[in-house]
Every structure is written in C-alpha cells, then in structure tokens.
N, CA and C atoms as a LAMMPS dump frame, in Angstrom:
ITEM: TIMESTEP
0
ITEM: NUMBER OF ATOMS
267
ITEM: BOX BOUNDS ff ff ff
-5.0000000000000000e+02 5.0000000000000000e+02
-5.0000000000000000e+02 5.0000000000000000e+02
-5.0000000000000000e+02 5.0000000000000000e+02
ITEM: ATOMS id mol type element x y z
1 1 1 N 297.253 41.073 -197.756
2 1 2 C 296.565 39.138 -197.441
3 1 3 C 295.438 39.525 -196.832
4 2 1 N 294.877 38.833 -197.498
5 2 2 C 293.466 38.542 -197.271
6 2 3 C 292.591 37.978 -196.361
7 3 1 N 291.709 37.805 -194.616
8 3 2 C 292.08 37.293 -194.007
9 3 3 C 290.369 36.436 -193.644
10 4 1 N 290.321 35.33 -193.616
11 4 2 C 288.423 34.954 -193.355
12 4 3 C 288.032 35.228 -192.058
13 5 1 N 287.009 35.889 -192.05
14 5 2 C 286.278 36.433 -190.904
15 5 3 C 286.375 34.589 -189.665
16 6 1 N 286.218 35.17 -188.268
17 6 2 C 285.864 33.645 -187.17
18 6 3 C 284.458 33.442 -187.287
19 7 1 N 284.03 32.295 -187.517
20 7 2 C 282.84 31.643 -187.917
21 7 3 C 281.966 32.855 -186.265
22 8 1 N 280.415 32.903 -186.448
23 8 2 C 280.145 33.639 -185.106
24 8 3 C 280.461 33.032 -184.203
25 9 1 N 279.68 31.619 -184.351
26 9 2 C 279.769 30.767 -182.875
27 9 3 C 281.214 30.32 -182.309
28 10 1 N 282.531 30.685 -183.143
29 10 2 C 283.546 30.403 -183.075
30 10 3 C 284.213 29.369 -181.652
31 11 1 N 284.622 28.204 -181.305
32 11 2 C 284.825 27.575 -180.079
33 11 3 C 286.382 27.41 -180.428
34 12 1 N 287.027 27.498 -179.165
35 12 2 C 288.409 26.799 -179.27
36 12 3 C 288.349 25.178 -179.91
37 13 1 N 287.17 24.695 -179.341
38 13 2 C 287.272 23.071 -180.124
39 13 3 C 287.111 22.626 -181.564
40 14 1 N 286.226 23.922 -181.968
41 14 2 C 285.81 23.39 -183.207
42 14 3 C 287.304 24.198 -184.259
43 15 1 N 287.961 25.551 -183.293
44 15 2 C 289.023 25.677 -184.293
45 15 3 C 290.237 24.933 -184.404
46 16 1 N 290.302 24.022 -183.012
47 16 2 C 291.252 22.428 -183.048
48 16 3 C 290.645 21.451 -183.833
49 17 1 N 290.022 21.559 -183.881
50 17 2 C 289.05 20.216 -185.005
51 17 3 C 289.699 20.626 -186.705
52 18 1 N 290.024 21.796 -186.945
53 18 2 C 289.578 22.147 -188.25
54 18 3 C 291.484 21.946 -187.898
55 19 1 N 292.718 22.751 -187.386
56 19 2 C 293.729 22.533 -187.323
57 19 3 C 294.225 20.782 -187.258
58 20 1 N 293.37 19.828 -186.433
59 20 2 C 294.43 18.996 -187.15
60 20 3 C 293.78 18.333 -188.012
61 21 1 N 292.083 18.677 -189.024
62 21 2 C 292.041 17.918 -190.227
63 21 3 C 293.254 18.651 -191.475
64 22 1 N 293.035 19.768 -190.985
65 22 2 C 294.422 20.598 -191.483
66 22 3 C 295.501 19.404 -191.234
67 23 1 N 296.252 19.675 -190.321
68 23 2 C 297.716 18.853 -190.396
69 23 3 C 297.59 17.536 -191.744
70 24 1 N 296.448 16.606 -190.965
71 24 2 C 295.826 14.871 -191.69
72 24 3 C 295.942 15.318 -193.154
73 25 1 N 295.249 16.219 -193.886
74 25 2 C 295.966 16.692 -195.528
75 25 3 C 297.395 17.438 -195.397
76 26 1 N 297.552 18.203 -194.832
77 26 2 C 299.203 17.865 -194.968
78 26 3 C 299.792 16.705 -195.402
79 27 1 N 300.079 16.217 -194.004
80 27 2 C 300.497 14.873 -194.204
81 27 3 C 300.12 14.277 -195.655
82 28 1 N 298.868 14.155 -196
83 28 2 C 298.283 12.938 -197.455
84 28 3 C 298.799 13.799 -198.46
85 29 1 N 299.424 15.347 -197.967
86 29 2 C 300.073 16.144 -199.633
87 29 3 C 298.721 16.408 -200.209
88 30 1 N 297.864 17.232 -199.771
89 30 2 C 296.626 17.243 -199.932
90 30 3 C 297.216 18.477 -201.013
91 31 1 N 297.138 18.998 -202.364
92 31 2 C 297.74 19.706 -202.727
93 31 3 C 296.737 21.858 -202.475
94 32 1 N 295.722 21.289 -203.02
95 32 2 C 294.789 22.557 -201.563
96 32 3 C 295.871 23.06 -200.338
97 33 1 N 295.699 21.716 -199.154
98 33 2 C 296.499 21.833 -197.792
99 33 3 C 298.128 22.565 -197.689
100 34 1 N 298.52 22.178 -199.217
101 34 2 C 299.772 22.538 -199.084
102 34 3 C 300.021 23.926 -199.825
103 35 1 N 299.391 24.209 -200.264
104 35 2 C 299.543 25.841 -200.879
105 35 3 C 299.29 26.664 -200.098
106 36 1 N 298.538 26.018 -198.445
107 36 2 C 297.956 26.841 -197.791
108 36 3 C 299.246 27.045 -196.652
109 37 1 N 300.274 26.047 -196.69
110 37 2 C 301.096 25.532 -195.565
111 37 3 C 301.651 26.583 -196.629
112 38 1 N 302.218 26.415 -197.405
113 38 2 C 303.821 27.255 -198.242
114 38 3 C 303.162 28.671 -198.037
115 39 1 N 301.871 28.911 -198.362
116 39 2 C 301.967 30.602 -198.397
117 39 3 C 301.893 31.354 -197.018
118 40 1 N 301.834 30.562 -195.72
119 40 2 C 302.792 30.94 -194.925
120 40 3 C 304.091 30.963 -194.117
121 41 1 N 304.565 29.873 -194.941
122 41 2 C 306.471 29.835 -195.218
123 41 3 C 306.833 29.5 -193.786
124 42 1 N 306.055 28.347 -193.219
125 42 2 C 306.303 27.685 -192.366
126 42 3 C 307.162 26.769 -192.44
127 43 1 N 307.558 25.709 -193.556
128 43 2 C 308.682 24.761 -193.555
129 43 3 C 308.692 24.588 -195.323
130 44 1 N 309.839 23.793 -195.417
131 44 2 C 309.576 23.418 -197.181
132 44 3 C 308.822 22.592 -197.148
133 45 1 N 308.834 21.454 -196.328
134 45 2 C 308.135 19.997 -196.695
135 45 3 C 306.912 20.685 -195.936
136 46 1 N 305.905 20.203 -196.473
137 46 2 C 304.43 19.836 -195.567
138 46 3 C 304.581 19.107 -195.511
139 47 1 N 305.326 17.441 -195.49
140 47 2 C 305.179 15.944 -195.189
141 47 3 C 306.091 16.083 -193.386
142 48 1 N 306.411 16.812 -192.818
143 48 2 C 307.069 17.193 -191.994
144 48 3 C 306.511 17.689 -190.759
145 49 1 N 305.126 18.437 -191.245
146 49 2 C 304.409 18.978 -190.497
147 49 3 C 303.771 18.589 -189.165
148 50 1 N 303.592 19.821 -188.19
149 50 2 C 303.559 19.279 -186.965
150 50 3 C 301.849 19.861 -186.515
151 51 1 N 301.118 18.89 -185.795
152 51 2 C 299.882 20.475 -185.15
153 51 3 C 299.989 21.635 -184.831
154 52 1 N 301.57 22.231 -184.491
155 52 2 C 301.723 23.078 -184.032
156 52 3 C 301.589 24.169 -185.182
157 53 1 N 302.623 24.041 -186.374
158 53 2 C 302.867 24.333 -188.136
159 53 3 C 301.264 24.762 -188.5
160 54 1 N 299.954 23.704 -188.402
161 54 2 C 298.922 23.605 -189.02
162 54 3 C 298.422 24.577 -188.147
163 55 1 N 298.045 24.813 -186.525
164 55 2 C 297.608 25.765 -185.759
165 55 3 C 298.373 27.636 -185.843
166 56 1 N 299.531 27.203 -186.506
167 56 2 C 299.569 28.187 -186.986
168 56 3 C 298.399 28.401 -188.103
169 57 1 N 298.89 28.063 -188.792
170 57 2 C 298.123 28.073 -190.216
171 57 3 C 297.007 28.741 -190.036
172 58 1 N 296.02 28.006 -189.309
173 58 2 C 294.987 28.854 -189.344
174 58 3 C 294.695 29.585 -188.071
175 59 1 N 295.222 30.249 -187.025
176 59 2 C 295.802 31.583 -186.978
177 59 3 C 296.324 32.149 -188.151
178 60 1 N 296.966 32.595 -188.474
179 60 2 C 297.148 33.119 -189.847
180 60 3 C 296.458 33.572 -190.576
181 61 1 N 295.337 32.339 -190.754
182 61 2 C 294.227 32.6 -191.781
183 61 3 C 292.986 33.268 -191.775
184 62 1 N 293.096 33.563 -190.173
185 62 2 C 292.404 34.265 -189.033
186 62 3 C 292.72 35.508 -189.401
187 63 1 N 293.886 36.035 -189.837
188 63 2 C 294.31 37.367 -189.033
189 63 3 C 295.045 37.549 -187.939
190 64 1 N 295.405 36.223 -187.462
191 64 2 C 296.318 36.525 -186.142
192 64 3 C 297.364 36.257 -186.236
193 65 1 N 298.329 36.666 -184.784
194 65 2 C 300.068 36.492 -185.09
195 65 3 C 300.064 35.082 -184.688
196 66 1 N 299.295 34.49 -184.027
197 66 2 C 300.068 33.417 -183.642
198 66 3 C 298.7 32.304 -182.973
199 67 1 N 298.815 31.052 -182.306
200 67 2 C 297.616 30.048 -182.598
201 67 3 C 297.276 31.056 -180.863
202 68 1 N 297.957 31.349 -179.471
203 68 2 C 297.782 32.024 -178.745
204 68 3 C 296.828 33.406 -178.548
205 69 1 N 297.456 34.318 -179.51
206 69 2 C 296.661 35.446 -179.759
207 69 3 C 295.441 34.74 -180.106
208 70 1 N 295.236 33.697 -180.956
209 70 2 C 293.949 33.545 -181.598
210 70 3 C 292.473 32.507 -180.23
211 71 1 N 293.866 31.743 -179.483
212 71 2 C 292.817 31.442 -177.934
213 71 3 C 292.523 32.602 -177.246
214 72 1 N 293.296 33.615 -177.316
215 72 2 C 292.86 34.65 -176.165
216 72 3 C 291.874 35.438 -176.986
217 73 1 N 291.655 35.458 -177.809
218 73 2 C 290.425 36.187 -178.874
219 73 3 C 289.07 35.114 -178.15
220 74 1 N 289.48 34.243 -178.664
221 74 2 C 287.894 33.14 -178.763
222 74 3 C 287.821 33.288 -176.998
223 75 1 N 288.518 33.28 -176.011
224 75 2 C 288.71 33.776 -174.729
225 75 3 C 287.287 34.291 -174.286
226 76 1 N 287.823 35.766 -174.962
227 76 2 C 287.591 37.014 -175.141
228 76 3 C 285.771 36.83 -175.278
229 77 1 N 285.971 36.649 -176.286
230 77 2 C 284.357 36.326 -177.307
231 77 3 C 283.718 35.863 -176.07
232 78 1 N 284.152 34.474 -175.627
233 78 2 C 283.397 33.746 -174.303
234 78 3 C 282.642 33.893 -173.06
235 79 1 N 283.988 34.453 -172.751
236 79 2 C 283.662 36.31 -171.798
237 79 3 C 282.573 36.694 -172.11
238 80 1 N 282.377 37.635 -173.016
239 80 2 C 281.718 39.381 -173.157
240 80 3 C 280.726 38.336 -173.476
241 81 1 N 280.185 36.811 -174.641
242 81 2 C 278.967 36.46 -174.371
243 81 3 C 278.289 36.379 -173.251
244 82 1 N 279.094 35.444 -172.184
245 82 2 C 278.536 35.09 -171.566
246 82 3 C 278.207 36.534 -170.188
247 83 1 N 278.8 37.456 -169.959
248 83 2 C 278.838 38.595 -169.747
249 83 3 C 276.98 39.36 -169.841
250 84 1 N 277.006 39.425 -171.636
251 84 2 C 275.899 39.763 -172.092
252 84 3 C 274.365 38.77 -172.123
253 85 1 N 274.621 37.461 -171.356
254 85 2 C 273.916 36.35 -171.413
255 85 3 C 273.453 37.329 -169.929
256 86 1 N 274.406 37.411 -168.868
257 86 2 C 274.269 37.602 -167.384
258 86 3 C 273.829 38.586 -166.812
259 87 1 N 274.366 39.576 -168.023
260 87 2 C 273.301 40.941 -167.264
261 87 3 C 271.722 40.767 -168.25
262 88 1 N 271.19 40.404 -169.472
263 88 2 C 269.776 40.453 -169.2
264 88 3 C 269.017 39.84 -168.563
265 89 1 N 269.592 38.488 -167.941
266 89 2 C 269.429 37.49 -166.626
267 89 3 C 268.289 38.146 -166.166
C-alpha cells in the first residue's frame, strides 16, 4: 500500500481540518472520498461515517496505525522542532 508523506509543516490543526473535510465529503457520498473509505475497510456505508472513521482513514493514509499514533508523531515533530530552535538561540 502506498502512503502519503506528512507535509513538512504539518500540525494537528491542519490534519484535523483534513479529517473534517473528508467526513463532509463522505456524508455527501463523494465518489473519491467513498473509495478512500472503502479502501481502509472501515464500514460498509460511508453515509454512517463518524469523525473517528475519517480520522482513522487520514491516519492510515499517512501510514500510521491509528489517529493516536499520528497525533503522537505530530507532537514529537513539534517538540523536536522547538528543541532545535532553542538550541540555536
């Protein structure tokens, strides 16, 4: 399975917006969103999608096992970036 790379400046807020956007598309029965939904075998019907389902799909599309793993990775990136900044200051 081919995964997307997290954008360089990715943050939790941006990824959460992406999940909410996916959820809206799923509820509209958007063809591309529904295909993504079925690719990760979340449920049979995208019309019953929940935010947690959209978050799971986003996390899996970036190669993470869960939304929690994605959040932890973003937090670690933020901490690492802050540490590098403080080290150069």
